[in-house]
N, C-alpha and C positions, 0 to 999 in steps of 0.2 A: 915761299908765301913764309910769314914770322909764323910761329908755333902758333901765339896767342891770337893770331888774328884768323884760326881755322875756325871751321865754322862746324861746329861738333850735334850731333843729334841730343835733344831735350829729351827727357821724357817724365813721366809722371810718376809718384809716388807708387802706381800700382803696378805701373811697368810697360806701361803704352806710349809711344814716340807723341808726342801737343807739336813739335816745333826744332826749329834750331839758333843756335846761339854763338857766336867768339867765344872761341877757348879761352880768352880771358874774362869774358862778363859769367861765364859759368865757375871758371872757379869763385872770381868776385863776389858773386851772388848765391853759391854754394848751389846752383841747379842742379838737381836731376840730371843723371848722365848714366852712360851705360858703358862698360868697358867690357872688351872680350878679352881670355888672359888663358896662354896655354902653359902647359905641366908637360914640359920635356923630359921623357924617361930616356932607359936606355934600351936596349930593346929585351933584356931579362928582365924588364924593372926593377930590380934590385936597387935602381941609382935615379937619381932627377941630376939635372943640370941648374945648380945655384951660383945666382951674378950679383956683382954690387953694383948700385946704380953710382955713376954719375955726381959728383957733389954740385953742380948747378942745373939739377933734375927740376920741376916746377914744385914736385910733391916728393916728401919722403927721400934728398939725396944723400947719399953715402950709406941709406940702408941697401941691404942685401931681401931675395927677393925669391923666388923660384919657377913664379908663371914669367913666361915673356908676353907681351901685351900693351892695350892701353886705350885711350877713348876712342867710341865709334864716331865716325862722321856723320855729318849730317846728308841723310840718303841711301847711308851704306848697312849691310846686313851684318849682321854677330859676325854671321862663321865668316863672311869677308873680312870682313876685320878682324879675327884670328888667325886666318891665314897669311895677310898682311902683316902686322905686328912682330907674326914669328917669322917671318922672310927680313921684316927693315931689322929687328934687335939682334936677331943669334945666325940670321945666313941660312936660316933654315925653309929647303925648299922641297917642295916636289913629295914630301910624304903624307898621308892620309892622316889629318887632324880627327880627331874622335870629340864629338860633344859630350858634356857629362853632367853638367848640373847645372841651375843658375841660383845665383843665390843673392840678398841684397845687403850692400858694408855701409854704414854710417858712423864715420871720427870724424868730428868738429863737423867742418863746414864742407868735408865732401863723403855725398851721396850720393850710390851709383848702383844699378843693377848690373851685375857681372853675370857672365856668358863666361861658362869654366869648359877645358878642353885640355885634350891632351894628345902627344905625338912620342911614339917612339925614336927614336931615331939614333942611327949610328955615324952617320959623316961628319965632315968638319963644322963644328962654328965658327961663325963669324960676327963678333962683334961689332953693332953700331958705335963709334966711338962717344956719338955724342948721349947716349943712351949708357952704356955698358962699362964698367971698368975693367971689370975681370970676373972671372967666373972659371968655377970647376967642378966636375962628375961630385956629387955627394948622394953617400949611399944611404935610405931610407931611415935605418938606426938610427944614425947618424941626423940625419933632419931631425926625427922628433924629438932627440935630446935635447941637443941646439934648440928646439923651439920653447922647450919646458924653461929656458932659461930668459927670462923676461928683461933681463938686460943687454941680448943679443941683439944689434941692430936690426931690425928687420919689418918689411913697409908690413905695417897692421891690415890691408883689405888680405895682400898674400899670406900674412901666418892665419888670418881666419879661414882663406879658403883651405891653402893646404891640411890647415885641423880638420873641416868639412869633409875635405878629401879622406884624411885618415879614416875617418867615423865613419863614411859610410863605405869604403873599400878597402879599407884596412894595409896592408902591408902589397897588397897586390898589383 
């Protein structure tokens, strides 16, 4: 199926599922939706996996991110979306994914409820070639420093969510 024809869950501003729409319509009309995102951390927690998006992504092409994730499909639970997206984008399977917090992101016509998770991982990372151009482990201190540079091309929602994560959890 063409990605723009995929059916995604449509939410209202307060965070309730109110229906579904094609991904293309959701983007075109700026409909509220949900996304599940997973922060992949090293076993000791000192580093996170950072990646650069491919140049043909429909939103924020070529930008960096430290969350593996995507839009919640119609009829899908955000917990399941997190596990699915982690496996699709980075090839991480079988590790326990832990819910962290929920947030709201609004940037231009992109409006969604974010369901944020984390996983500790020391296995192989296998990029989905349509989504991830390259990736590497980055110490938390370096990520913090890079995020303070507004010229570093980093997806706005990823920047918002990791800064919220730092506020809530520090470097733990």
